[in-house]
C-alpha positions as CSV (number, residue, x, y, z in Angstrom):
1,M,19.2,57.1,20.5
2,S,16.5,54.5,20.0
3,R,16.4,51.2,22.0
4,N,17.2,49.3,18.8
5,S,20.4,51.3,18.2
6,V,21.6,50.8,21.8
7,F,20.8,47.1,21.5
8,M,22.8,46.8,18.2
9,V,25.8,48.7,19.7
10,V,25.9,46.4,22.8
11,L,25.5,43.3,20.6
12,A,28.3,44.4,18.3
13,G,30.6,45.0,21.3
14,L,29.8,41.6,22.7
15,L,30.5,39.9,19.4
16,A,33.9,41.6,19.1
17,I,35.1,40.4,22.5
18,P,35.9,36.8,21.4
19,T,37.7,38.1,18.3
20,V,39.9,40.3,20.4
21,A,40.7,37.4,22.8
22,L,41.6,35.1,19.9
23,T,43.9,37.8,18.4
24,Q,45.6,38.2,21.8
25,D,46.1,34.4,22.1
26,A,47.5,34.2,18.7
27,R,50.1,36.9,19.6
28,R,51.0,34.9,22.7
29,G,51.6,31.8,20.5
30,R,48.3,30.1,21.6
31,D,45.7,28.3,19.6
32,Q,41.9,28.7,19.8
33,R,41.7,26.4,22.8
34,G,44.4,28.4,24.8
35,R,47.1,25.7,24.3
36,P,50.6,26.6,23.2
37,G,50.6,27.0,19.5
38,D,53.7,27.3,17.3
39,F,56.3,26.1,19.8
40,D,59.8,26.6,18.5
41,P,62.5,24.8,20.6
42,A,65.3,26.9,19.0
43,R,63.7,30.1,19.9
44,M,63.1,28.9,23.4
45,R,66.8,27.8,23.7
46,E,67.8,31.3,22.4
47,R,65.7,33.0,25.0
48,Q,67.1,30.8,27.7
49,L,70.6,31.6,26.7
50,D,69.9,35.3,26.5
51,N,68.5,35.1,30.0
52,I,71.5,33.2,31.3
53,K,73.9,35.8,29.7
54,D,72.0,38.6,31.4
55,Q,72.1,36.9,34.8
56,L,75.8,36.2,34.5
57,D,76.4,39.8,33.5
58,A,78.7,38.4,30.8
59,T,80.3,40.6,28.2
60,D,80.0,39.7,24.5
61,E,83.6,38.5,24.5
62,E,83.0,36.3,27.6
63,W,79.8,35.0,26.1
64,E,81.5,33.7,23.0
65,T,83.5,31.3,25.3
66,L,80.7,30.6,27.8
67,A,77.8,29.9,25.4
68,P,79.0,26.7,23.9
69,K,79.9,25.3,27.4
70,I,76.5,26.3,28.8
71,E,74.7,24.7,25.8
72,A,76.7,21.6,26.4
73,V,75.5,21.5,30.0
74,M,71.9,22.1,28.9
75,T,72.2,19.3,26.4
76,A,73.7,16.9,28.9
77,Q,71.0,17.8,31.5
78,S,68.3,17.1,28.8
79,E,69.9,13.8,28.0
80,L,70.0,12.8,31.6
81,R,66.3,13.6,32.0
82,G,65.5,11.5,29.0
83,G,65.4,14.3,26.3
84,P,62.4,16.5,25.5
85,G,59.6,16.0,28.0
86,G,62.1,15.1,30.7
87,G,61.1,11.4,30.8
88,M,57.6,12.4,32.0
89,R,55.0,9.7,31.0
90,P,51.5,8.9,32.2
91,G,51.1,6.4,35.0
92,R,52.8,6.0,38.3
93,P,56.5,6.6,38.5
94,G,58.4,3.6,37.3
95,G,55.3,1.8,36.2
96,P,53.3,1.2,33.1
97,A,50.6,3.7,31.9
98,P,47.2,3.3,33.4
99,A,45.0,0.6,32.0
100,G,43.2,1.9,28.9
101,S,45.6,4.6,28.3
102,D,47.0,4.7,24.8
103,D,48.8,8.0,25.1
104,Q,52.4,7.2,26.2
105,A,54.2,10.0,24.4
106,A,56.0,12.6,26.4
107,P,54.0,15.9,26.7
108,G,54.4,17.9,23.6
109,R,55.8,15.0,21.6
110,P,53.6,13.1,19.1
111,R,53.2,9.4,19.8
112,D,54.5,8.6,16.3
113,A,57.6,10.9,16.6
114,D,60.7,9.5,15.2
115,T,62.5,7.7,18.0
116,S,65.8,7.5,16.3
117,S,66.6,11.0,17.6
118,Q,65.7,10.1,21.2
119,S,68.3,10.2,23.8
120,K,69.9,6.9,24.9
121,V,68.2,7.4,28.4
122,A,64.8,7.9,26.7
123,A,65.3,4.9,24.5
124,A,66.3,2.7,27.5
125,E,63.4,4.0,29.5
126,R,61.0,3.2,26.6
127,E,62.4,-0.3,26.4
128,L,62.1,-0.7,30.2
129,R,58.5,0.5,30.2
130,T,57.7,-1.9,27.3
131,V,59.0,-4.9,29.1
132,L,57.1,-3.9,32.3
133,E,53.9,-3.7,30.3
134,D,54.5,-7.2,28.9
135,E,52.8,-9.6,31.3
136,E,54.9,-12.5,29.9
137,A,58.2,-10.8,30.5
138,T,60.6,-12.8,32.6
139,K,62.5,-11.6,35.6
140,E,65.7,-11.8,33.5
141,D,64.2,-9.6,30.7
142,I,63.2,-7.0,33.3
143,A,66.6,-7.1,35.0
144,A,68.4,-6.7,31.6
145,K,66.3,-3.7,30.6
146,L,66.7,-2.2,34.1
147,A,70.5,-2.6,33.9
148,A,70.5,-1.0,30.4
149,Y,68.5,1.9,31.7
150,R,70.8,2.4,34.7
151,K,73.9,2.2,32.4
152,A,72.4,4.8,30.0
153,R,71.6,7.2,33.0
154,E,75.1,6.7,34.4
155,A,76.7,7.5,31.1
156,A,74.5,10.6,30.7
157,R,75.4,11.6,34.3
158,S,79.1,11.3,33.5
159,E,78.7,13.4,30.4
160,L,76.9,16.1,32.4
161,Q,79.7,16.2,35.1
162,T,82.3,16.5,32.3
163,A,80.4,19.4,30.8
164,Q,79.9,21.1,34.2
165,R,83.6,20.9,35.0
166,A,84.5,22.5,31.6
167,L,82.0,25.3,32.3
168,K,83.2,25.8,35.9
169,E,86.8,26.3,34.7
170,L,85.7,29.5,32.7
171,V,83.4,31.3,35.2
172,S,84.1,33.8,37.9
173,G,83.0,33.0,41.5
174,R,79.9,35.2,41.2
175,Q,79.0,33.5,37.9
176,E,79.5,30.1,39.4
177,A,77.2,31.0,42.3
178,V,74.5,32.2,39.8
179,L,74.9,29.0,37.7
180,V,74.5,26.8,40.9
181,L,71.3,28.7,41.8
182,M,70.1,28.1,38.3
183,G,70.8,24.4,38.5
184,M,73.4,24.4,35.8
185,L,76.3,23.6,38.2
186,E,76.5,21.5,41.4
């Protein structure tokens, strides 16, 4: 084989490597920069529930009763955390975003996302952060928003406890222990 032929084969192989890598990333649901691509929350929830069913070793009959209660706990936990993104925002905990930062959306959530579907905790948190960023906010304004935030969290905590009690009534001792280790029950 001539030198040119060997060079062409090696070059073709090197050019094929990025194509193979991109194809693999696409199969893993990643875009060209390696970030998660087509994220589907419904598919993720379905996978979580399948995993929980397996860990609980629940029969299909048991699962018909348990699944809605487990979903209620998962939803209540999400509400308590502030919805998608878990209340995570840039900046120090409890403070405004760093100076010059204009990205205050939760990770994975566009800044212009419809806030009407936000949890009450997330809405109260957003209002508290807004008043903290306002240098002209009064002590009373801050106190009122803080009280509203605490009230929303307490209501969400109460809903979570109610959902956890309803789930606990249906599970065996082993299943309860598994759910405690998973963070679904206290």
